[in-house]
mmCIF file as Biopython writes it, N, C-alpha, C and O atoms, coordinates in Angstrom:
data_model
#
loop_
_atom_site.group_PDB
_atom_site.id
_atom_site.type_symbol
_atom_site.label_atom_id
_atom_site.label_alt_id
_atom_site.label_comp_id
_atom_site.label_asym_id
_atom_site.label_entity_id
_atom_site.label_seq_id
_atom_site.pdbx_PDB_ins_code
_atom_site.Cartn_x
_atom_site.Cartn_y
_atom_site.Cartn_z
_atom_site.occupancy
_atom_site.B_iso_or_equiv
_atom_site.auth_seq_id
_atom_site.auth_asym_id
_atom_site.pdbx_PDB_model_num
ATOM 1   N N  . UNK A ? 1  ? 15.936 1.137   -35.139 1.0 0.0 1  A 1 
ATOM 2   C CA . UNK A ? 1  ? 16.743 0.940   -33.823 1.0 0.0 1  A 1 
ATOM 3   C C  . UNK A ? 1  ? 18.168 0.508   -33.853 1.0 0.0 1  A 1 
ATOM 4   O O  . UNK A ? 1  ? 18.611 -0.418  -34.534 1.0 0.0 1  A 1 
ATOM 5   N N  . UNK A ? 2  ? 18.840 1.275   -33.044 1.0 0.0 2  A 1 
ATOM 6   C CA . UNK A ? 2  ? 20.045 0.992   -33.530 1.0 0.0 2  A 1 
ATOM 7   C C  . UNK A ? 2  ? 21.137 -0.473  -32.767 1.0 0.0 2  A 1 
ATOM 8   O O  . UNK A ? 2  ? 21.239 -0.681  -31.558 1.0 0.0 2  A 1 
ATOM 9   N N  . UNK A ? 3  ? 21.725 -1.175  -33.718 1.0 0.0 3  A 1 
ATOM 10  C CA . UNK A ? 3  ? 22.572 -1.761  -33.247 1.0 0.0 3  A 1 
ATOM 11  C C  . UNK A ? 3  ? 24.169 -1.721  -33.616 1.0 0.0 3  A 1 
ATOM 12  O O  . UNK A ? 3  ? 24.291 -1.303  -34.767 1.0 0.0 3  A 1 
ATOM 13  N N  . UNK A ? 4  ? 25.076 -1.937  -33.179 1.0 0.0 4  A 1 
ATOM 14  C CA . UNK A ? 4  ? 26.360 -1.922  -33.232 1.0 0.0 4  A 1 
ATOM 15  C C  . UNK A ? 4  ? 27.014 -3.722  -33.086 1.0 0.0 4  A 1 
ATOM 16  O O  . UNK A ? 4  ? 26.735 -4.401  -32.098 1.0 0.0 4  A 1 
ATOM 17  N N  . UNK A ? 5  ? 27.741 -4.173  -34.053 1.0 0.0 5  A 1 
ATOM 18  C CA . UNK A ? 5  ? 28.831 -5.435  -33.487 1.0 0.0 5  A 1 
ATOM 19  C C  . UNK A ? 5  ? 29.691 -5.290  -33.590 1.0 0.0 5  A 1 
ATOM 20  O O  . UNK A ? 5  ? 30.442 -4.815  -34.441 1.0 0.0 5  A 1 
ATOM 21  N N  . UNK A ? 6  ? 29.774 -5.952  -32.119 1.0 0.0 6  A 1 
ATOM 22  C CA . UNK A ? 6  ? 31.448 -6.033  -32.028 1.0 0.0 6  A 1 
ATOM 23  C C  . UNK A ? 6  ? 32.285 -7.543  -32.026 1.0 0.0 6  A 1 
ATOM 24  O O  . UNK A ? 6  ? 31.697 -8.624  -31.995 1.0 0.0 6  A 1 
ATOM 25  N N  . UNK A ? 7  ? 33.563 -7.408  -32.061 1.0 0.0 7  A 1 
ATOM 26  C CA . UNK A ? 7  ? 34.063 -8.654  -31.888 1.0 0.0 7  A 1 
ATOM 27  C C  . UNK A ? 7  ? 33.989 -9.001  -30.329 1.0 0.0 7  A 1 
ATOM 28  O O  . UNK A ? 7  ? 34.159 -7.956  -29.702 1.0 0.0 7  A 1 
ATOM 29  N N  . UNK A ? 8  ? 33.811 -10.008 -29.545 1.0 0.0 8  A 1 
ATOM 30  C CA . UNK A ? 8  ? 33.706 -9.837  -28.033 1.0 0.0 8  A 1 
ATOM 31  C C  . UNK A ? 8  ? 35.670 -10.102 -27.924 1.0 0.0 8  A 1 
ATOM 32  O O  . UNK A ? 8  ? 35.853 -9.580  -26.824 1.0 0.0 8  A 1 
ATOM 33  N N  . UNK A ? 9  ? 36.446 -10.358 -28.181 1.0 0.0 9  A 1 
ATOM 34  C CA . UNK A ? 9  ? 37.363 -10.486 -28.193 1.0 0.0 9  A 1 
ATOM 35  C C  . UNK A ? 9  ? 38.656 -9.606  -28.151 1.0 0.0 9  A 1 
ATOM 36  O O  . UNK A ? 9  ? 39.668 -9.619  -27.450 1.0 0.0 9  A 1 
ATOM 37  N N  . UNK A ? 10 ? 38.120 -8.684  -29.392 1.0 0.0 10 A 1 
ATOM 38  C CA . UNK A ? 10 ? 38.871 -7.562  -29.712 1.0 0.0 10 A 1 
ATOM 39  C C  . UNK A ? 10 ? 38.099 -6.102  -29.130 1.0 0.0 10 A 1 
ATOM 40  O O  . UNK A ? 10 ? 38.885 -5.155  -29.129 1.0 0.0 10 A 1 
ATOM 41  N N  . UNK A ? 11 ? 37.060 -5.850  -28.765 1.0 0.0 11 A 1 
ATOM 42  C CA . UNK A ? 11 ? 36.245 -4.698  -28.348 1.0 0.0 11 A 1 
ATOM 43  C C  . UNK A ? 11 ? 36.658 -4.436  -26.632 1.0 0.0 11 A 1 
ATOM 44  O O  . UNK A ? 11 ? 36.594 -5.345  -25.804 1.0 0.0 11 A 1 
ATOM 45  N N  . UNK A ? 12 ? 37.047 -3.144  -26.334 1.0 0.0 12 A 1 
ATOM 46  C CA . UNK A ? 12 ? 37.302 -2.519  -25.263 1.0 0.0 12 A 1 
ATOM 47  C C  . UNK A ? 12 ? 36.188 -1.447  -25.488 1.0 0.0 12 A 1 
ATOM 48  O O  . UNK A ? 12 ? 35.975 -0.481  -26.220 1.0 0.0 12 A 1 
ATOM 49  N N  . UNK A ? 13 ? 35.294 -2.472  -23.960 1.0 0.0 13 A 1 
ATOM 50  C CA . UNK A ? 13 ? 34.446 -1.278  -23.727 1.0 0.0 13 A 1 
ATOM 51  C C  . UNK A ? 13 ? 34.911 -0.247  -22.635 1.0 0.0 13 A 1 
ATOM 52  O O  . UNK A ? 13 ? 34.213 0.760   -22.515 1.0 0.0 13 A 1 
ATOM 53  N N  . UNK A ? 14 ? 36.184 -0.407  -21.699 1.0 0.0 14 A 1 
ATOM 54  C CA . UNK A ? 14 ? 36.625 0.572   -20.995 1.0 0.0 14 A 1 
ATOM 55  C C  . UNK A ? 14 ? 37.641 1.195   -21.688 1.0 0.0 14 A 1 
ATOM 56  O O  . UNK A ? 14 ? 38.646 1.552   -21.073 1.0 0.0 14 A 1 
ATOM 57  N N  . UNK A ? 15 ? 37.493 1.447   -23.301 1.0 0.0 15 A 1 
ATOM 58  C CA . UNK A ? 15 ? 38.375 2.619   -23.414 1.0 0.0 15 A 1 
ATOM 59  C C  . UNK A ? 15 ? 36.718 3.333   -24.054 1.0 0.0 15 A 1 
ATOM 60  O O  . UNK A ? 15 ? 36.716 4.563   -24.009 1.0 0.0 15 A 1 
ATOM 61  N N  . UNK A ? 16 ? 35.807 2.893   -24.436 1.0 0.0 16 A 1 
ATOM 62  C CA . UNK A ? 16 ? 35.250 3.807   -25.103 1.0 0.0 16 A 1 
ATOM 63  C C  . UNK A ? 16 ? 34.360 4.312   -24.186 1.0 0.0 16 A 1 
ATOM 64  O O  . UNK A ? 16 ? 33.880 5.421   -24.421 1.0 0.0 16 A 1 
ATOM 65  N N  . UNK A ? 17 ? 34.059 3.757   -23.246 1.0 0.0 17 A 1 
ATOM 66  C CA . UNK A ? 17 ? 33.557 4.692   -21.504 1.0 0.0 17 A 1 
ATOM 67  C C  . UNK A ? 17 ? 34.384 5.671   -21.239 1.0 0.0 17 A 1 
ATOM 68  O O  . UNK A ? 17 ? 33.991 6.797   -20.930 1.0 0.0 17 A 1 
ATOM 69  N N  . UNK A ? 18 ? 36.207 5.174   -21.379 1.0 0.0 18 A 1 
ATOM 70  C CA . UNK A ? 18 ? 36.436 6.228   -21.109 1.0 0.0 18 A 1 
ATOM 71  C C  . UNK A ? 18 ? 36.358 7.268   -22.243 1.0 0.0 18 A 1 
ATOM 72  O O  . UNK A ? 18 ? 35.987 8.253   -21.606 1.0 0.0 18 A 1 
ATOM 73  N N  . UNK A ? 19 ? 36.454 7.601   -23.309 1.0 0.0 19 A 1 
ATOM 74  C CA . UNK A ? 19 ? 35.880 8.260   -24.339 1.0 0.0 19 A 1 
ATOM 75  C C  . UNK A ? 19 ? 34.480 8.908   -23.935 1.0 0.0 19 A 1 
ATOM 76  O O  . UNK A ? 19 ? 34.300 10.126  -23.949 1.0 0.0 19 A 1 
ATOM 77  N N  . UNK A ? 20 ? 33.701 8.163   -23.646 1.0 0.0 20 A 1 
ATOM 78  C CA . UNK A ? 20 ? 32.308 9.025   -23.393 1.0 0.0 20 A 1 
ATOM 79  C C  . UNK A ? 20 ? 32.417 10.109  -22.426 1.0 0.0 20 A 1 
ATOM 80  O O  . UNK A ? 20 ? 31.879 11.214  -22.491 1.0 0.0 20 A 1 
ATOM 81  N N  . UNK A ? 21 ? 33.472 9.475   -21.179 1.0 0.0 21 A 1 
ATOM 82  C CA . UNK A ? 21 ? 33.171 10.760  -20.388 1.0 0.0 21 A 1 
ATOM 83  C C  . UNK A ? 21 ? 34.149 11.995  -20.330 1.0 0.0 21 A 1 
ATOM 84  O O  . UNK A ? 21 ? 34.022 13.046  -19.702 1.0 0.0 21 A 1 
ATOM 85  N N  . UNK A ? 22 ? 35.149 11.578  -21.153 1.0 0.0 22 A 1 
ATOM 86  C CA . UNK A ? 22 ? 36.054 12.334  -21.801 1.0 0.0 22 A 1 
ATOM 87  C C  . UNK A ? 22 ? 35.466 13.963  -22.096 1.0 0.0 22 A 1 
ATOM 88  O O  . UNK A ? 22 ? 35.866 15.120  -21.956 1.0 0.0 22 A 1 
ATOM 89  N N  . UNK A ? 23 ? 33.905 13.019  -22.735 1.0 0.0 23 A 1 
ATOM 90  C CA . UNK A ? 23 ? 33.378 14.556  -23.620 1.0 0.0 23 A 1 
ATOM 91  C C  . UNK A ? 23 ? 32.493 15.133  -22.341 1.0 0.0 23 A 1 
ATOM 92  O O  . UNK A ? 23 ? 32.599 16.357  -22.410 1.0 0.0 23 A 1 
ATOM 93  N N  . UNK A ? 24 ? 31.719 14.803  -21.275 1.0 0.0 24 A 1 
ATOM 94  C CA . UNK A ? 24 ? 31.440 15.259  -20.342 1.0 0.0 24 A 1 
ATOM 95  C C  . UNK A ? 24 ? 32.007 16.471  -19.665 1.0 0.0 24 A 1 
ATOM 96  O O  . UNK A ? 24 ? 33.216 16.323  -19.483 1.0 0.0 24 A 1 
ATOM 97  N N  . UNK A ? 25 ? 31.542 17.633  -19.224 1.0 0.0 25 A 1 
ATOM 98  C CA . UNK A ? 25 ? 32.083 18.411  -18.312 1.0 0.0 25 A 1 
ATOM 99  C C  . UNK A ? 25 ? 32.851 18.005  -17.085 1.0 0.0 25 A 1 
ATOM 100 O O  . UNK A ? 25 ? 32.553 16.846  -16.799 1.0 0.0 25 A 1 
ATOM 101 N N  . UNK A ? 26 ? 33.536 18.408  -16.433 1.0 0.0 26 A 1 
ATOM 102 C CA . UNK A ? 26 ? 34.053 17.890  -14.841 1.0 0.0 26 A 1 
ATOM 103 C C  . UNK A ? 26 ? 32.545 18.144  -14.300 1.0 0.0 26 A 1 
ATOM 104 O O  . UNK A ? 26 ? 32.154 17.015  -14.004 1.0 0.0 26 A 1 
ATOM 105 N N  . UNK A ? 27 ? 31.650 18.936  -14.062 1.0 0.0 27 A 1 
ATOM 106 C CA . UNK A ? 27 ? 30.892 19.621  -13.646 1.0 0.0 27 A 1 
ATOM 107 C C  . UNK A ? 27 ? 29.603 17.965  -13.567 1.0 0.0 27 A 1 
ATOM 108 O O  . UNK A ? 27 ? 29.018 17.423  -12.629 1.0 0.0 27 A 1 
ATOM 109 N N  . UNK A ? 28 ? 29.656 17.700  -15.025 1.0 0.0 28 A 1 
ATOM 110 C CA . UNK A ? 28 ? 28.701 16.369  -15.564 1.0 0.0 28 A 1 
ATOM 111 C C  . UNK A ? 28 ? 29.490 15.453  -15.271 1.0 0.0 28 A 1 
ATOM 112 O O  . UNK A ? 28 ? 28.836 14.417  -15.156 1.0 0.0 28 A 1 
ATOM 113 N N  . UNK A ? 29 ? 30.623 15.272  -15.077 1.0 0.0 29 A 1 
ATOM 114 C CA . UNK A ? 29 ? 30.952 13.693  -13.990 1.0 0.0 29 A 1 
ATOM 115 C C  . UNK A ? 29 ? 30.868 13.642  -12.760 1.0 0.0 29 A 1 
ATOM 116 O O  . UNK A ? 29 ? 30.573 12.642  -12.104 1.0 0.0 29 A 1 
ATOM 117 N N  . UNK A ? 30 ? 31.240 15.216  -12.162 1.0 0.0 30 A 1 
ATOM 118 C CA . UNK A ? 30 ? 31.582 15.208  -10.533 1.0 0.0 30 A 1 
ATOM 119 C C  . UNK A ? 30 ? 29.770 15.019  -10.525 1.0 0.0 30 A 1 
ATOM 120 O O  . UNK A ? 30 ? 29.556 14.101  -9.733  1.0 0.0 30 A 1 
ATOM 121 N N  . UNK A ? 31 ? 28.499 15.502  -11.065 1.0 0.0 31 A 1 
ATOM 122 C CA . UNK A ? 31 ? 27.201 15.488  -10.313 1.0 0.0 31 A 1 
ATOM 123 C C  . UNK A ? 31 ? 26.747 13.707  -11.045 1.0 0.0 31 A 1 
ATOM 124 O O  . UNK A ? 31 ? 25.680 13.169  -10.751 1.0 0.0 31 A 1 
ATOM 125 N N  . UNK A ? 32 ? 27.430 13.272  -11.663 1.0 0.0 32 A 1 
ATOM 126 C CA . UNK A ? 32 ? 27.224 11.831  -11.592 1.0 0.0 32 A 1 
ATOM 127 C C  . UNK A ? 32 ? 27.903 11.081  -10.616 1.0 0.0 32 A 1 
ATOM 128 O O  . UNK A ? 32 ? 27.384 10.037  -10.218 1.0 0.0 32 A 1 
ATOM 129 N N  . UNK A ? 33 ? 28.787 11.386  -10.253 1.0 0.0 33 A 1 
ATOM 130 C CA . UNK A ? 33 ? 29.491 10.537  -9.205  1.0 0.0 33 A 1 
ATOM 131 C C  . UNK A ? 33 ? 28.571 10.426  -7.836  1.0 0.0 33 A 1 
ATOM 132 O O  . UNK A ? 33 ? 28.254 9.547   -7.034  1.0 0.0 33 A 1 
ATOM 133 N N  . UNK A ? 34 ? 28.353 11.692  -8.022  1.0 0.0 34 A 1 
ATOM 134 C CA . UNK A ? 34 ? 27.495 11.903  -6.494  1.0 0.0 34 A 1 
ATOM 135 C C  . UNK A ? 34 ? 26.113 11.143  -6.543  1.0 0.0 34 A 1 
ATOM 136 O O  . UNK A ? 34 ? 25.569 10.442  -5.689  1.0 0.0 34 A 1 
ATOM 137 N N  . UNK A ? 35 ? 25.773 11.455  -7.638  1.0 0.0 35 A 1 
ATOM 138 C CA . UNK A ? 35 ? 24.571 10.472  -8.038  1.0 0.0 35 A 1 
ATOM 139 C C  . UNK A ? 35 ? 24.586 9.249   -7.481  1.0 0.0 35 A 1 
ATOM 140 O O  . UNK A ? 35 ? 23.784 8.885   -6.622  1.0 0.0 35 A 1 
ATOM 141 N N  . UNK A ? 36 ? 25.736 8.385   -8.069  1.0 0.0 36 A 1 
ATOM 142 C CA . UNK A ? 36 ? 25.847 6.720   -7.662  1.0 0.0 36 A 1 
ATOM 143 C C  . UNK A ? 36 ? 26.226 6.812   -6.354  1.0 0.0 36 A 1 
ATOM 144 O O  . UNK A ? 36 ? 25.733 5.946   -5.632  1.0 0.0 36 A 1 
ATOM 145 N N  . UNK A ? 37 ? 27.343 8.025   -5.549  1.0 0.0 37 A 1 
ATOM 146 C CA . UNK A ? 37 ? 27.590 7.387   -4.011  1.0 0.0 37 A 1 
ATOM 147 C C  . UNK A ? 37 ? 26.294 7.564   -3.790  1.0 0.0 37 A 1 
ATOM 148 O O  . UNK A ? 37 ? 26.142 6.662   -2.966  1.0 0.0 37 A 1 
ATOM 149 N N  . UNK A ? 38 ? 25.161 8.083   -3.911  1.0 0.0 38 A 1 
ATOM 150 C CA . UNK A ? 38 ? 24.276 8.966   -2.951  1.0 0.0 38 A 1 
ATOM 151 C C  . UNK A ? 38 ? 23.510 7.231   -3.254  1.0 0.0 38 A 1 
ATOM 152 O O  . UNK A ? 38 ? 23.384 6.461   -2.302  1.0 0.0 38 A 1 
ATOM 153 N N  . UNK A ? 39 ? 23.155 6.910   -4.397  1.0 0.0 39 A 1 
ATOM 154 C CA . UNK A ? 39 ? 22.304 5.610   -4.461  1.0 0.0 39 A 1 
ATOM 155 C C  . UNK A ? 39 ? 23.228 4.147   -4.161  1.0 0.0 39 A 1 
ATOM 156 O O  . UNK A ? 39 ? 22.676 3.048   -4.202  1.0 0.0 39 A 1 
ATOM 157 N N  . UNK A ? 40 ? 24.579 4.294   -3.883  1.0 0.0 40 A 1 
ATOM 158 C CA . UNK A ? 40 ? 24.623 3.186   -2.923  1.0 0.0 40 A 1 
ATOM 159 C C  . UNK A ? 40 ? 24.813 3.159   -1.901  1.0 0.0 40 A 1 
ATOM 160 O O  . UNK A ? 40 ? 24.840 2.062   -1.344  1.0 0.0 40 A 1 
ATOM 161 N N  . UNK A ? 41 ? 25.057 4.466   -1.096  1.0 0.0 41 A 1 
ATOM 162 C CA . UNK A ? 41 ? 24.792 4.448   0.395   1.0 0.0 41 A 1 
ATOM 163 C C  . UNK A ? 41 ? 23.524 4.780   0.987   1.0 0.0 41 A 1 
ATOM 164 O O  . UNK A ? 41 ? 23.576 5.136   2.164   1.0 0.0 41 A 1 
ATOM 165 N N  . UNK A ? 42 ? 22.119 4.735   0.298   1.0 0.0 42 A 1 
ATOM 166 C CA . UNK A ? 42 ? 21.330 5.326   0.650   1.0 0.0 42 A 1 
ATOM 167 C C  . UNK A ? 42 ? 20.137 4.080   0.868   1.0 0.0 42 A 1 
ATOM 168 O O  . UNK A ? 42 ? 19.559 3.560   -0.086  1.0 0.0 42 A 1 
ATOM 169 N N  . UNK A ? 43 ? 19.913 3.746   2.177   1.0 0.0 43 A 1 
ATOM 170 C CA . UNK A ? 43 ? 19.155 2.527   2.524   1.0 0.0 43 A 1 
ATOM 171 C C  . UNK A ? 43 ? 18.325 1.919   1.702   1.0 0.0 43 A 1 
ATOM 172 O O  . UNK A ? 43 ? 17.698 2.525   0.833   1.0 0.0 43 A 1 
ATOM 173 N N  . UNK A ? 44 ? 18.259 0.830   1.879   1.0 0.0 44 A 1 
ATOM 174 C CA . UNK A ? 44 ? 17.628 -0.228  0.803   1.0 0.0 44 A 1 
ATOM 175 C C  . UNK A ? 44 ? 15.980 0.003   0.435   1.0 0.0 44 A 1 
ATOM 176 O O  . UNK A ? 44 ? 15.555 0.266   1.560   1.0 0.0 44 A 1 
ATOM 177 N N  . UNK A ? 45 ? 15.216 0.040   -0.152  1.0 0.0 45 A 1 
ATOM 178 C CA . UNK A ? 45 ? 13.729 -0.192  0.217   1.0 0.0 45 A 1 
ATOM 179 C C  . UNK A ? 45 ? 13.359 -1.384  1.269   1.0 0.0 45 A 1 
ATOM 180 O O  . UNK A ? 45 ? 13.993 -2.435  1.357   1.0 0.0 45 A 1 
ATOM 181 N N  . UNK A ? 46 ? 12.296 -1.055  1.997   1.0 0.0 46 A 1 
ATOM 182 C CA . UNK A ? 46 ? 11.620 -1.928  2.766   1.0 0.0 46 A 1 
ATOM 183 C C  . UNK A ? 46 ? 10.676 -2.334  2.340   1.0 0.0 46 A 1 
ATOM 184 O O  . UNK A ? 46 ? 10.031 -1.761  1.462   1.0 0.0 46 A 1 
ATOM 185 N N  . UNK A ? 47 ? 10.348 -3.511  2.905   1.0 0.0 47 A 1 
ATOM 186 C CA . UNK A ? 47 ? 9.137  -4.360  2.002   1.0 0.0 47 A 1 
ATOM 187 C C  . UNK A ? 47 ? 8.123  -3.722  2.830   1.0 0.0 47 A 1 
ATOM 188 O O  . UNK A ? 47 ? 8.535  -3.123  3.823   1.0 0.0 47 A 1 
ATOM 189 N N  . UNK A ? 48 ? 6.846  -3.743  2.598   1.0 0.0 48 A 1 
ATOM 190 C CA . UNK A ? 48 ? 5.638  -3.258  2.721   1.0 0.0 48 A 1 
ATOM 191 C C  . UNK A ? 48 ? 5.145  -4.398  3.361   1.0 0.0 48 A 1 
ATOM 192 O O  . UNK A ? 48 ? 4.546  -5.094  2.541   1.0 0.0 48 A 1 
ATOM 193 N N  . UNK A ? 49 ? 5.145  -4.857  4.430   1.0 0.0 49 A 1 
ATOM 194 C CA . UNK A ? 49 ? 4.538  -5.920  5.504   1.0 0.0 49 A 1 
ATOM 195 C C  . UNK A ? 49 ? 3.064  -5.865  5.967   1.0 0.0 49 A 1 
ATOM 196 O O  . UNK A ? 49 ? 2.625  -6.656  6.801   1.0 0.0 49 A 1 
ATOM 197 N N  . UNK A ? 50 ? 2.169  -4.699  5.272   1.0 0.0 50 A 1 
ATOM 198 C CA . UNK A ? 50 ? 1.183  -4.691  5.621   1.0 0.0 50 A 1 
ATOM 199 C C  . UNK A ? 50 ? -0.218 -5.757  5.080   1.0 0.0 50 A 1 
ATOM 200 O O  . UNK A ? 50 ? -1.313 -5.870  5.632   1.0 0.0 50 A 1 
ATOM 201 N N  . UNK A ? 51 ? 0.151  -6.264  4.157   1.0 0.0 51 A 1 
ATOM 202 C CA . UNK A ? 51 ? -0.904 -7.938  4.005   1.0 0.0 51 A 1 
ATOM 203 C C  . UNK A ? 51 ? -0.240 -9.138  4.404   1.0 0.0 51 A 1 
ATOM 204 O O  . UNK A ? 51 ? -0.502 -10.289 4.052   1.0 0.0 51 A 1 
ATOM 205 N N  . UNK A ? 52 ? 0.727  -8.700  5.248   1.0 0.0 52 A 1 
ATOM 206 C CA . UNK A ? 52 ? 1.285  -10.260 5.546   1.0 0.0 52 A 1 
ATOM 207 C C  . UNK A ? 52 ? 1.227  -9.849  7.089   1.0 0.0 52 A 1 
ATOM 208 O O  . UNK A ? 52 ? 1.408  -8.699  7.488   1.0 0.0 52 A 1 
ATOM 209 N N  . UNK A ? 53 ? 0.893  -11.173 8.062   1.0 0.0 53 A 1 
ATOM 210 C CA . UNK A ? 53 ? 1.137  -10.994 9.079   1.0 0.0 53 A 1 
ATOM 211 C C  . UNK A ? 53 ? 2.030  -12.275 9.765   1.0 0.0 53 A 1 
ATOM 212 O O  . UNK A ? 53 ? 2.244  -13.265 9.066   1.0 0.0 53 A 1 
ATOM 213 N N  . UNK A ? 54 ? 2.417  -12.228 10.818  1.0 0.0 54 A 1 
ATOM 214 C CA . UNK A ? 54 ? 3.024  -13.100 11.545  1.0 0.0 54 A 1 
ATOM 215 C C  . UNK A ? 54 ? 2.209  -14.233 11.705  1.0 0.0 54 A 1 
ATOM 216 O O  . UNK A ? 54 ? 1.061  -13.973 12.066  1.0 0.0 54 A 1 
ATOM 217 N N  . UNK A ? 55 ? 2.532  -15.637 11.506  1.0 0.0 55 A 1 
ATOM 218 C CA . UNK A ? 55 ? 1.602  -17.035 11.770  1.0 0.0 55 A 1 
ATOM 219 C C  . UNK A ? 55 ? 1.671  -17.467 13.152  1.0 0.0 55 A 1 
ATOM 220 O O  . UNK A ? 55 ? 2.762  -17.677 13.683  1.0 0.0 55 A 1 
ATOM 221 N N  . UNK A ? 56 ? 0.615  -17.608 13.743  1.0 0.0 56 A 1 
ATOM 222 C CA . UNK A ? 56 ? 1.165  -18.232 14.918  1.0 0.0 56 A 1 
ATOM 223 C C  . UNK A ? 56 ? 1.021  -19.824 15.170  1.0 0.0 56 A 1 
ATOM 224 O O  . UNK A ? 56 ? 0.228  -20.591 14.625  1.0 0.0 56 A 1 
ATOM 225 N N  . UNK A ? 57 ? 1.859  -20.068 16.000  1.0 0.0 57 A 1 
ATOM 226 C CA . UNK A ? 57 ? 1.611  -21.318 16.228  1.0 0.0 57 A 1 
ATOM 227 C C  . UNK A ? 57 ? 0.727  -22.154 17.534  1.0 0.0 57 A 1 
ATOM 228 O O  . UNK A ? 57 ? 0.629  -23.381 17.526  1.0 0.0 57 A 1 
#
């Protein structure tokens, strides 16, 4: 198991994220952005209602 202890007051996650993405090629970055946009704009999954019926009063 790998763990890193960081000081919450001085840790800069944004900087680490930037360094990570700058190591990737522009093609990989574009593929990830496209994937995230597709996930965001896709229709949400609908609940399967085959086991449930309407209650009649």
